[in-house]
N, C-alpha and C positions, 0 to 999 in steps of 0.2 A: 172244722166239719160243716158250720154251717155257711162260713164263707164259700166255701167249694160247691155245697149244693145250691146256693145263691147260682155261682158261675155256671153250673150244669143247666139250671132252670132257664139259663138265657138262650138255650139252644145253639147247636153247632157252628150255626152262621154268625153270630155274634162272639161265643166264647173262643172259637179258634183264632181271630184275630188279634183279641186281647192277649191271649195266651203267647201267640209268635209275636207281638209287639215286645212284651216284656222280656220275652225270650232273645229277641235280637236286639234289644239294648243292654242286657246282661252280657250279651259276647261281643258286645263293642261295635255292633251296628248303628251307624249316625242316626241322630233321632227323626231327621226328615224320611229317610230311606226305611227306618224301622215303620213309621207310622204308613207310610204306601205298602211296604210289605205286608203289613197285617191288614189292611184295608182291600190289598187284591187277593187275599187269600178269603176274606169275608165275602168280597164280588164273585169270587170264582165258586165258592160255596153256594151262595144264593143263585148262581146260574145253572150251577148242576141241579139245584133243590127244583128251580123252575121247571127244567128238561123233564127231571123224574117225575113231577107232579104232572106236567103235560101227558105223560107216557102212562102213569097210574090212572089218570081220571079218562083217558081215553080206554086204554087197554083193559081196564076193569070192568066196564059193563060189557065190552065183547067178549071177557071172559065168563061173564055171567050168563050170556046169551049161548055160548058154546056148552056152557054146563047143561043148560037147559034143553038144548039141542042135542046134544049126546045122550040123554036120558040119564043124567048121573044120580044117584040116588043112594048116599052113603052117610054114615051116621056123625061122622068126625067133620065138623065144621073148620076150613081154614080161616083163620080171624085175623092175619097178617101179624108183623113186629110190632103193632101197637101194643096189641095184648102181650106178648112176650117182654116187651119192654115196661109196661106196667106192672107185671108180675116181678121183674128185677127190682125195680125203685120202689116197689110197695112193702118190703119187706126190710128186717133190720141189716138182712145181707147187703141191701142196696145203700141202704145210709152210710155202711161201713166200707164199701167197695173202693171209692176213690181213693181215700187215706191208704188202704191195704194195698192198691196198686200201685201207687205212688212208691211205697215203700219197696214194694217186690221188684218193680223196676231199678230203682236206686242200688239195691243188694245184688241184682244180678250184673248189673254194669260193674260195680265194685269188685266183683268176684269172676268177671269175664265169662259169665254164662250167658249174655246176650249182647250184642252190638248195637241194639234197638233202643232209642228214647222214644219211649209211646208218647205220642202228645196227644193222642186219639180217645182223650178222657169219655167222652160221651160214650163210647161205644164199649166202656168197661160194663155197659149194663149185659153187655153178653156172659160176663164171668159173673154177676151177680144174678143173672138168671139160673146157672146152673146151682149156684149155692142156693138160692131161694128154693128150688126143687128138693134139693137134698135137705134142706132146713125142714120142708112139709115131710119127708119122708123120714127122718131120722129124730127129728126133734132137738137137733144139737146144734145151737150155733156156732159152737168152735168147729165141728166137723165141716159145716156148711162153707163157712172161711177158708177152711183149709182145702178144701175140694174147688171152692171158686178160684182159690190161688192155684191151684193146679191146673186149671183151664187157662189162667191166664199164663203162666210160664210155659205150657205146651205151645200156645197160641205165640208167646214169643219167639221160641223157636223156630218154629215154623215159619216166621215172618225174617227171621236171620238166614235160613236156608233157603228160603225163596227170592229174599232180597236182590241175588244176582242178576235172576232172570227179569224181577222187576225193573232193573236197569237196564238190561239188555234187551228185552222183548218189548217192554212196554216204554221205553222211555224216558225212566222217572230216575234220575242219578242220585245217589245220597237216599234214598227212599224205600222204605220197607212196608208191609201190611199187615200189623198185628190185628187183623178184623177178624173176631171170633167165628162169624158164619161163611166168610171167605175161607180163611186158615183152616177150618175144619174139612173141606173136602180136597185139600192139598196133598195129603198121604196117600188117598184113592186114587187119586188123578196121577200120582207117580208110579204106583204100582201098575194102575191101568195101561200107562203109557209105555210101561217097561215090557209088558204082555203084547200088546198091539207091535213091540219093535220084534218080536219072537214069530209072528205069524206070516208066512209066506204071500205076498202078493198084497195083504193089508199096508205089510212095511212101507210100501212103494207108493202109498197114496198120498200126496201133498196137495193142499189147497190154502195156503195162507191168504191173507188179504191182497197181497200184489198178486199172487196166481188166480185169484177169484176175478179181478179186475181184468186181467190179462185174458184168461179163458172166457170168459163171459162178456168182455168188453163194456161197453157201455151199462151194461146190466149187472156190472160187478162195481160199479160206481155208489158209493155209499147211499146218495140221495135215491137213486134209481132204485138199489137193491132194497132201502127201505121200505118205497113206496109200495113195491110189488111183493113185499111182505105184509103189508096193510092190507091192500088187497086181498090177500089169500086169508088174512083172519078176518076180514069183513064178509067174505065169502062164507065161512066156517061159521060165522055168527048169524048167517042168514040177514044180514042188513041189507036196506035197499041202496040203490044207487049214489044217493046223497051222502049217506052214511058211511058207506063203503070209501066212497072216493076222500071224505074228509078223514077218516081213520088212515087212510093211506098216505096223505099228506104229511099229516102227523109223526105217521111212523119214520116217514123220509127225512122230516125234521130233526127229530129225535137222533138220528143216525149223524145228521150232520152237525148238529148244534153240540153233542155232548162233547167232544174232543174239543171244540173250540172252547167251552166253558172250563174244561181241564186244563186247558193252556193257558187261561187267565189265573188260575189257581196256581200251578207251577212258576209262572213267573214271579207271583209274590213269596213263594218258597225258596227260592234260588238265593236271594240275599241271605236267608239264615243256613240254608244247605251249606254255602260257602263259607259263611263264618265259624259252622261247627267245622269243618275240614281244616279251616286254617288254625284254628285254636288246637285240634289235637295234633296238627303238624308241630305247631309251636310248642307244645307241651311234652309231647311224646315223641319228637324228632320222626315222625312219620311212621311210627309202629303199629298204631292204631287207626282203626276207622270206625265211625258210627254212622248208624243210619236214624234218619226221622220216621218214626212210625205214624202212618197216616191212616185216616179213613179210606176204605175201599172205593170209595167215591171217585177219588183222583184217575182213578185208571179205569171206569166204567165204560169209558167212552171207545175202547179199542173198539175197531169195526167188526172184529171176530166175536166179541164176547156180546156185542150188540145181536149180530146176525143171528148167530147161535139161541142165544135167550129166547129172540122172537120167535123163531121156528121151532122152539122146544115149549113152546106154550100150548097148543093143540096135541101135540106129542104127549105132554103132562096129562093133559084129560084121558087122552086113549089109554095111557098106561094106568091111571086110577080105574079105568073101568076093566081093564083086563089083568093085575097084576093079582094072583092069588093072595087072598087073607085081606087085600087091603080096604080098610073102610074110610081111609081119609080123603075128604072132596076139597082138593085145592081151588083156590079162588082167589082171598084178598092178596095171596103173595104172589100171585104169579108174576104181577108187574115189577116183582123186585128180584126177579130170576137173573139180571145183569151181574148182581152183589154175589151170586153163586160162582160165578164163572172166571171172576177177576183174577185168582192164582192158576185156576185152570188152564187157562189161555196161554200164560207163559209156559207153564210145563210142558204143555203140547206143542210149543215154539210156532205159536200164532197159527197153528193148523184149524181148518173149519172142520173137517173131517173128524178128527182125533177129538178135538174138543165136543162135537157134537155124540161121538159115540160113548165117551166118559158121561156126560151130560144125560144119556138116557139111563146108564147105569146107576149113577147118582141119586136121580131122581126115581127111579123104581125103588132103590133100597130107603130111600127118604120117605117114600109114602107109607113104609111098614112100619118105619120108625114113628112117623107120626101117628099113625095107629096105636102103636103100644105106649106111646106118651102120653096119647090123649088123657086117661083119667088123671093121672097125676098133673098133668097141664091145666086141668079144667078144676081139679080142686086149689091149686095155687092161685089161678086166676080169682076164683070166688073169696081166698082169704085176703087178695090183695083188692078185694072190691071192685074188679072189673066188670063190666056190665056183659053178661052173657046174651048174645041175641035170642030173640024171640023164637022158639022152636027148637034150640039146640039144647041136646043134652050135653054132647061133648065137643070141647075145642081143641085146635092145635094151631100150629104155626108151620111154615116152612122154615122163615127164620124166626127162632132157632130151635124150634120144637122138633124138627124134623134132621138135626143136624148131627151127624155121627159122635164128635167129641164129646159132646154132652151127655148124650144118650148112655155112652161107653161108661164116662164116670158116675151116672146115676144109677145104671144097672149093678157097677161093680160096688155101689155104695149101698146097695141092698143086702151085701154080704158082709155088712159090718165091719168089725176087725179087719178079715181078711183081706176083703176086697180094697178098703181103704187104706191099708198097709200095703197090697200090691200098688195101689197106684201112686203111692210116694215113693215107694222104691224105684219103679217105672221112671216119676218125674226126676228124680236125684240122678239117676243114670241117663237121662237124655240129656240133663245140664251138665254133667261130666263130659258126654261126648260133645256137645255143642262145644265148650269151655277147649277141650283138645283141639278143636278145628281152628276156633278163633286164635289160641296161642300158636298154633302152627302157622297159620296166615301172618300175625305179627312177627313171626321170627322170619320168615320168606322176606316180608316188608321190608326189616332192618336190614338183613343181609343184601337185599338188591340195592337199598340206599347206600348201604356202606361200600358196594362195588362202586356204585356212580360216583361216590365222593373220592 
């Protein structure tokens, strides 16, 4: 556990290359190729982090100015994901989550209840966050670990079911996204997408990345689109011309650079992905397929994901003002909105209109969840010795304090044995359902291979 914690403390940009290099060598990748693969993954993550930091540092002050301009005066302050991760890793659950998560993943792979090999160890903090709040609520470490495990298992199943769309819509072959924050919204997006299919007229609207560029010409180009959105945000922030133009260029750069950084990371991933598939083909005669589970940062660069996220920044502030019962003031997490849409975009088949509509719905619901979770979130933050900002009585975060999956788990935990029992039963049912799909797919693959032979 001490070694694992030291590895996590290195941060994902160092941790991921080490893990992938070792993983590649174990899979039989040549030493030089394994080293290069690990380095490219590290370089890709650093590139993505640079772009995301650029986005955060420029969008954060603009969001703060918009909060002031909109006259928002709400009592629950958004402190961003750092507070949530501090809560997660600042408890006993956080210390135990990595070995527990690895064991869960191995058991699920052996029982064919998942296809995902979850390499995204850093983001196990999402599961630890749920467990930490349950620990505060119940005082039971065993219950907290069980429900942290429930959160991980459900996320892994969501990653499996969305992986084909991640491959086809996001262009990431052999990859799944078992990221707690991103996966939490996938079921809602799936239901909302089905409802939109049933509404006459609405179901005919189509605006994917190609359509946007085709319909709007040069204004649909990522560089131009990002710059125009930046000008809009600058105007809403009441920036002067210099600051508005600077924000515009930065937003254009973010839309152009993010997919390029993701492409570098994918170049590093390919040797490992290919080696995994070769191993499976060799050992199981083509019967099985595995996905490598990664941070949603690898797919945050989709043009629709970025465009919708930026447009929704001012919309989120308007929703905070008009949603009845909301006391949550979105601020620090606004720059992280793209991570919310990583799996929504492929579920909406890359359609800007649908992704935007779904985004409005989940953000409105998320504001109410953040308001509801704030007292427990604040209590857990104090226990984890997180510094509460001056003047703030209650704090929360869009990531992961406003997400539906941890909220459902925590709310059911309030019903003690009945709620916990229901969660365990539903989770086991989901595992059996996922296994039936995996077994069926493997059987179809085996029959196909026999016919070809």
